[in-house]
C-alpha positions in Angstrom: -4.9 -34.7 -15.1 -7.5 -34.5 -12.7 -9.2 -31.4 -11.0 -5.9 -30.3 -8.6 -7.0 -29.3 -5.4 -5.8 -26.3 -3.3 -6.1 -25.9 0.6 -6.4 -21.9 1.5 -5.2 -21.5 5.5 -7.2 -18.4 6.8 -10.7 -16.9 5.6 -9.3 -13.2 5.5 -9.5 -11.3 2.5 -6.2 -12.1 1.4 -7.1 -15.9 1.7 -10.7 -15.6 -0.1 -9.4 -13.5 -3.0 -6.9 -16.3 -3.6 -9.6 -18.9 -3.3 -11.7 -17.0 -5.7 -9.0 -16.8 -8.2 -7.9 -20.4 -8.0 -11.2 -21.5 -8.3 -11.7 -18.8 -11.4 -8.3 -21.0 -12.9 -10.0 -24.6 -12.5 -8.8 -25.3 -9.0 -11.0 -27.3 -6.4 -10.5 -25.0 -3.4 -10.8 -25.8 0.4 -10.7 -22.7 2.6 -10.0 -23.1 6.4 -10.6 -20.5 8.6 -10.3 -21.1 12.5 -13.2 -18.8 13.3 -16.6 -19.6 13.6 -18.0 -17.4 11.4 -16.6 -15.0 8.6 -16.2 -11.9 9.7 -14.5 -8.6 8.6 -13.8 -6.6 11.8 -15.1 -3.4 12.4 -13.0 -0.9 10.3 -12.8 -0.1 6.7 -10.4 -0.7 4.1 -9.3 1.9 1.3 -9.2 -0.2 -2.2 -6.2 1.8 -3.9 -6.4 1.2 -7.9 -3.6 -1.7 -8.0 -6.3 -3.5 -6.0 -9.1 -2.9 -7.8 -7.4 -3.9 -10.9 -6.3 -7.2 -9.5 -10.1 -7.6 -8.2 -11.4 -7.1 -11.5 -8.9 -9.4 -13.4 -10.9 -12.5 -11.5 -14.2 -10.8 -12.5 -14.9 -9.0 -9.0 -15.9 -5.5 -10.2 -17.3 -3.0 -8.2 -20.7 -4.0 -9.2 -20.6 -7.1 -6.6 -19.4 -5.5 -3.3 -20.5 -2.1 -1.8 -18.0 0.7 -1.8 -18.2 4.5 -2.7 -15.3 5.8 -4.4 -13.4 8.5 -2.9 -14.4 11.6 -5.0 -12.9 14.2 -2.9 -9.5 15.7 -1.9 -7.3 13.1 -0.2 -4.5 14.4 2.1 -2.4 15.2 5.0 -3.8 17.9 7.8 -2.3 19.6 10.8 -4.4 19.5 14.1 -5.4 23.2 13.6 -6.6 22.2 10.2 -4.4 23.2 7.8 -3.6 21.1 4.8 -0.1 20.1 4.6 -0.8 18.2 0.8 -3.9 17.7 -0.7 -4.7 15.6 -3.8 -7.6 15.8 -5.8 -9.5 12.6 -6.8 -9.9 14.1 -10.6 -6.0 13.9 -10.5 -5.8 10.6 -9.4 -8.3 8.9 -11.3 -6.4 10.8 -14.9 -3.1 8.9 -13.3 -4.1 5.9 -12.3 -7.4 4.6 -13.7 -10.6 3.6 -11.6 -10.4 5.7 -8.0 -9.8 4.4 -5.0 -13.0 3.0 -3.2 -13.6 2.7 0.8 -15.0 -0.4 1.7 -16.1 -1.6 5.2 -14.0 -5.2 5.4 -17.4 -7.1 6.2 -19.0 -6.2 2.7 -15.6 -7.4 1.1 -15.2 -10.5 3.0 -19.0 -11.3 2.0 -18.4 -10.4 -1.6 -15.5 -12.6 -1.7 -17.2 -15.3 0.1 -20.5 -15.3 -2.2 -18.0 -15.5 -5.1 -17.3 -19.3 -4.1 -19.3 -22.1 -4.6 -21.0 -23.9 -1.7 -19.2 -25.7 0.7 -15.7 -24.4 -0.3 -15.5 -22.7 3.3 -15.0 -24.7 6.6 -15.4 -22.5 9.5 -14.1 -23.3 13.0 -11.5 -25.5 11.0 -7.7 -24.4 12.0 -4.6 -25.4 10.0 -2.3 -26.8 12.4 0.8 -27.8 10.1 1.8 -29.3 6.6 3.6 -32.3 5.8 5.4 -31.7 2.1 7.5 -34.8 2.4 4.9 -37.2 0.6 3.4 -40.0 2.2 5.9 -42.7 4.1 3.5 -45.2 3.6 3.1 -45.1 0.0 6.2 -45.5 -2.1 5.3 -44.0 -5.0 4.3 -41.0 -3.2 7.4 -38.6 -3.7 5.7 -35.0 -2.6 3.3 -34.4 -5.7 0.9 -33.7 -2.8 0.8 -32.0 0.4 -0.8 -33.6 3.7 -2.5 -30.2 5.7 -3.2 -31.0 9.3 -6.2 -29.3 10.6 -8.4 -29.8 13.7 -11.0 -31.5 11.9 -8.5 -34.2 10.5 -6.2 -34.2 7.6 -6.5 -32.8 4.0 -4.3 -33.7 0.8 -3.8 -31.1 -1.7 -1.5 -30.1 -4.4 -0.8 -26.8 -3.1 -1.6 -25.3 0.0 -1.7 -21.1 0.6 -0.7 -19.9 3.9 -3.1 -16.6 4.2 -3.1 -17.2 8.0 -2.1 -13.6 9.1 0.2 -11.8 10.6 0.9 -14.4 13.4 1.0 -17.3 10.4 1.3 -21.0 12.4 2.9 -21.9 8.6 5.4 -19.4 8.3 6.7 -20.4 11.7 6.8 -23.8 10.7 8.6 -23.4 7.6 11.1 -20.8 8.5 11.5 -21.6 12.3 14.7 -19.5 12.3 13.2 -16.3 11.0 13.0 -13.6 14.1 9.5 -12.9 13.4 7.3 -9.8 14.2 8.3 -6.5 15.6 6.9 -4.1 17.6 6.5 -0.9 15.0 6.3 1.5 18.1 2.6 2.5 17.9 -0.5 1.5 19.0 -4.1 2.4 16.9 -7.8 2.6 17.3 -10.2 1.9 14.7 -14.1 2.2 14.7 -16.6 2.5 12.2 -19.2 5.3 12.8 -23.0 4.7 12.1 -24.6 7.2 9.5 -26.1 10.0 11.9 -25.4 13.6 10.6 -23.6 14.9 7.8 -20.4 12.6 6.7 -17.2 14.7 6.2 -16.7 15.8 2.6 -13.4 14.2 1.8 -11.0 11.3 3.0 -7.9 13.2 5.2 -5.2 11.8 7.7 -4.4 14.7 10.4 -0.4 14.3 11.6 0.3 15.6 15.2 3.2 15.1 17.3 3.4 11.7 17.6 -0.3 10.7 17.0 -2.6 10.5 13.8 -6.3 10.5 13.0 -7.7 9.6 10.1 -10.9 10.1 8.5 -12.7 7.9 5.7 -16.5 8.2 4.2 -17.9 4.5 3.9 -21.1 3.5 1.8 -24.5 4.2 3.6 -23.3 7.1 5.9 -20.8 5.2 7.5 -17.5 6.8 8.9 -14.5 4.5 9.4 -12.2 6.8 11.9 -9.0 5.7 13.0 -6.3 6.7 15.2 -2.5 6.2 16.2 -0.1 7.0 19.0 3.4 6.4 20.3 3.5 3.5 22.5 6.2 1.3 24.5 7.4 -1.5 22.9 7.0 -5.1 24.3 10.4 -5.0 25.1 10.2 -2.2 27.5 7.9 -4.5 29.6 3.7 -4.7 30.0 2.1 -1.2 29.7 -1.4 -0.2 31.2 -4.0 -0.3 28.5 -6.6 2.7 28.5 -9.5 1.8 31.0 -11.9 3.8 28.2 -11.0 4.0 25.0 -13.2 7.0 24.0 -12.2 8.8 27.3 -8.5 8.3 25.6 -9.2 9.3 22.4 -11.2 12.5 23.3 -7.9 13.3 25.6 -5.9 13.2 22.7 -7.6 14.6 20.0 -10.7 16.3 21.2 -9.5 19.7 20.5 -8.2 18.9 16.9 -9.8 20.1 13.9 -13.6 19.8 13.0 -15.0 17.2 12.5 -12.7 15.5 14.6 -14.5 16.6 18.2 -17.6 15.5 16.8 -16.8 12.2 15.4 -15.4 11.6 18.9 -18.8 12.4 20.5 -21.0 10.2 18.0 -18.1 7.5 18.9 -19.1 8.1 23.1 -22.6 7.9 22.1 -24.5 5.1 24.1 -27.3 3.4 22.2 -28.8 0.0 21.6 -26.2 -0.3 19.5 -22.7 0.5 20.8 -20.1 1.3 18.9 -17.2 -0.9 19.2 -13.6 0.4 19.3 -10.5 -1.8 18.1 -7.8 -0.9 19.8 -4.2 -2.9 19.2 -0.7 -2.4 19.1 1.4 -2.5 15.1 3.5 -5.1 14.3 5.6 -5.8 11.1 8.0 -8.3 9.8 10.7 -5.9 9.6 13.1 -9.0 8.3 11.8 -10.0 4.7 11.4 -13.6 4.6 14.0 -15.5 2.2 11.4 -16.0 -0.1 7.3 -16.7 -0.1 7.3 -20.4 -0.8 8.6 -23.8 0.7 7.7 -26.6 -1.7 4.1 -27.0 -2.2 3.3 -24.0 0.5 2.9 -20.1 -0.7 2.8 -17.4 1.8 0.5 -14.9 1.2 -0.9 -11.4 2.3 0.4 -10.6 6.2 1.8 -13.7 6.5 4.3 -13.5 3.5 5.1 -9.7 4.5 3.2 -8.4 7.4 3.7 -4.5 6.9 2.7 -1.2 9.0 -0.7 0.3 8.1 1.0 3.8 6.9 0.4 3.1 3.0 -3.0 1.5 3.6 -1.1 -1.4 1.1 -1.5 -4.1 3.6 -4.9 -5.6 2.3 -4.3 -4.3 -1.4 -0.8 -6.1 -1.7 -2.4 -9.6 -0.2 -5.2 -9.3 -3.0 -2.3 -8.5 -5.5 -0.3 -11.5 -4.0 -3.8 -13.8 -4.8 -4.1 -12.8 -8.3 -0.3 -13.3 -9.3 -0.6 -16.8 -7.4 -3.8 -18.1 -9.5 -2.3 -16.8 -12.6 0.8 -18.8 -12.4 -1.1 -21.9 -11.2 -3.7 -21.8 -13.9 -3.4 -24.7 -16.5 -1.2 -27.6 -15.5 1.5 -25.3 -14.3 4.3 -27.0 -12.4 3.5 -26.0 -9.0 7.0 -26.0 -7.2 8.2 -23.6 -10.3 5.2 -21.7 -10.2 5.6 -20.9 -6.5 9.3 -20.2 -7.4 8.2 -17.6 -10.0 5.5 -16.3 -7.4 8.4 -15.2 -4.7 10.2 -13.7 -7.8 7.3 -12.1 -8.8 6.0 -10.7 -5.4 9.0 -10.5 -3.1 10.8 -7.5 -4.3 7.9 -5.3 -4.7 6.4 -6.2 -1.3 9.3 -5.6 0.3 9.9 -2.3 -1.2 6.5 -1.2 -0.1 7.0 -2.3 3.4 10.1 -0.9 3.6 8.4 2.8 2.4 5.6 2.3 4.7 7.7 1.8 7.8 9.7 5.1 6.8 6.0 7.5 6.7 5.3 6.0 10.3 9.0 7.0 11.5 7.9 10.6 10.2 4.6 10.5 11.3 6.0 9.5 15.0 8.0 12.5 15.4 7.1 14.3 18.4 9.6 17.0 19.3 8.5 20.4 18.3 11.5 21.5 16.1 11.1 18.2 14.1 7.7 18.3 13.7 7.8 21.8 12.2 10.7 20.4 9.6 8.7 17.4 8.8 5.6 19.8 8.1 7.6 22.1 6.5 8.7 19.6 4.0 5.6 17.8 3.2 4.0 21.0 2.6 7.2 22.5 0.3 6.9 18.8 -1.7 5.0 19.5 -5.1 1.7 17.2 -5.6 3.4 16.3 -8.7 6.4 14.5 -7.2 4.2 13.1 -4.8 2.0 11.3 -7.1 5.3 10.3 -9.4 6.6 8.1 -5.8 3.3 6.4 -6.0 3.4 5.3 -9.6 5.1 2.1 -8.9 2.3 1.2 -6.3 -0.8 2.7 -7.5 0.2 1.9 -11.5 0.6 -1.8 -10.9 -1.3 -4.2 -13.6 -2.6 -7.8 -12.9 -0.4 -10.3 -15.1 -1.8 -10.7 -18.7 -3.8 -13.4 -19.7 -6.9 -15.2 -20.9 -10.0 -14.0 -18.6 -10.5 -16.5 -15.9 -13.7 -18.4 -16.0 -16.4 -19.3 -13.1 -15.9 -22.8 -12.1 -19.6 -23.6 -10.2 
């Protein structure tokens, strides 16, 4: 058998991780990314221990990408600064191994792309569909390969990885009767602030009445900040977008505890390199797909199980997907059987994490004073050991056993 070819639709974190993992399992890989450049949008990502172990299993340890371990306490606060819950990094490390690392998405994208041979990533090329029925012009072709339709012409592949994001074109083709995305009832802001002034000492998320503000220190003094607020769903009709995001954030969070006001002030400074603020509504695949594969096509990351960001596991689960998929497709594995095993390995886990993330969002969106007080009381009264045990199945995940992958030039 010759070297088999995998086409990956999408050059985000999940798609590039899959490309690296497959390449190191002996596959020839082509990544089609519709954007003209690879870019990690102006936001951070926290790589939890499960994602770190997944990356390490394909030879991508922390020495190949820029990230700082979260060494201070991590937890929830109220707008006046009181802690609702707090866990020290030492306790997390002793329980789960490698401490979580905060990374700029752009740095992670660059590291993943750099781990691939030249020419693998094709920019400005969109995947528009797949034909998994074989070549009608070749009677001997009964579907052992897939025709991938792209904006630059057709490609033939032994397997296709649909990592084309939350609004996946390939998911829509493969599962046309699925209800698709659902608005989660929240909108969010994200930005990465330059390293000017003292950074916060720890990562924390503050819960108010239907609003949240998060702070995550990044490498090089950068600070990732994010905020959320309850908003009308698309079904309620069009809603007005804030004309000035900084003014809106200041109105909502400017009186909250330090260092939030100072960070908002930094966000609003106008200089030769102004800080961009990303604003978007939250959507999720509230109804799980029946499976994560169809024939020789596997869905991965947001294309398979788009979830709310409340657990910070969206990107982490995409990396897990990539590692498990490549493990099952190693050597001369039968592709349809391997993809069926991939669904079995990933569907239940990601569905549970997505459901848990949704429930956390429901708690965070509470806005009635009595409901918020009751929520805060319960969170404050819950022992940290109980909280840690609840995360064991998420953060304690281990990559599948097997021989270490080799780098294929």
